[in-house]
C-alpha positions as CSV (number, residue, x, y, z in Angstrom):
1,M,0.0,0.0,0.0
2,E,1.2,3.5,-0.7
3,V,1.7,5.8,2.3
4,R,2.1,9.6,2.0
5,I,3.3,11.7,5.0
6,G,3.1,15.5,4.9
7,V,5.8,17.1,7.0
8,Q,5.3,20.7,8.3
9,H,7.5,23.4,6.7
10,V,8.6,21.0,4.0
11,A,7.3,21.4,0.4
12,R,7.5,17.7,-0.6
13,E,5.7,14.8,1.0
14,I,7.3,11.5,2.0
15,T,5.9,8.7,-0.3
16,F,6.7,5.0,0.0
17,E,5.2,1.6,-0.4
18,T,4.7,-0.7,2.6
19,T,3.4,-4.2,3.3
20,Q,1.8,-2.9,6.5
21,S,-2.0,-2.9,6.7
22,A,-4.0,0.3,7.0
23,D,-4.9,-0.7,10.6
24,E,-1.2,-1.1,11.5
25,I,-0.3,2.3,10.0
26,Y,-3.2,3.9,11.9
27,A,-2.1,2.3,15.2
28,A,1.5,3.5,14.6
29,V,0.4,7.1,13.8
30,K,-1.9,7.1,16.8
31,A,0.9,5.8,19.1
32,A,3.4,8.4,17.6
33,L,1.1,11.3,18.7
34,G,2.0,10.4,22.3
35,S,5.7,9.8,21.7
36,D,8.7,11.5,19.9
37,V,8.7,9.8,16.5
38,L,6.6,8.0,13.9
39,E,8.4,4.9,12.6
40,L,7.1,2.8,9.7
41,T,8.7,0.1,7.5
42,D,8.8,0.3,3.7
43,D,8.3,-2.8,1.5
44,K,12.1,-3.3,1.1
45,G,12.6,-3.4,4.9
46,G,13.9,0.1,5.3
47,R,12.6,2.4,8.1
48,V,10.9,5.7,7.7
49,I,11.2,7.8,10.8
50,V,9.5,11.2,11.2
51,P,9.5,13.4,14.3
52,S,5.9,13.4,15.7
53,A,5.8,17.1,16.2
54,S,6.5,17.7,12.5
55,I,3.7,15.4,11.1
56,G,1.2,17.4,9.0
57,Y,-0.9,14.5,7.7
58,V,-0.7,10.8,6.8
59,T,-2.7,9.2,4.0
60,T,-2.8,5.7,2.8
61,G,-3.8,4.3,-0.6
62,A,-5.8,1.2,-1.3
63,E,-4.2,-2.1,-0.4
64,R,-2.5,-3.8,-3.3
65,K,-3.5,-7.3,-4.4
66,T,-0.7,-9.4,-5.6
67,G,-1.0,-10.6,-9.2
68,V,0.6,-13.5,-11.0
69,G,1.6,-13.7,-14.7
70,F,1.6,-11.3,-17.6
71,G,-0.5,-8.1,-17.2
72,A,-0.6,-8.4,-13.4
73,V,-0.9,-4.9,-11.9
């Protein structure tokens, strides 16, 4: 699923793909509001860390369905 994070005072948003579900992302964002950082994992195993005080917004796209064969999207 695609995740976009808007950071205050930064013109570009952070965009990445993740294997986490929408519920997991929601729980991580909610927990981050009471702590110092938001930490999520991208689909390649990398970590995305954003200071909680700088988060402007977080949006998620539709969850991807895995396809097999030619023409799989």
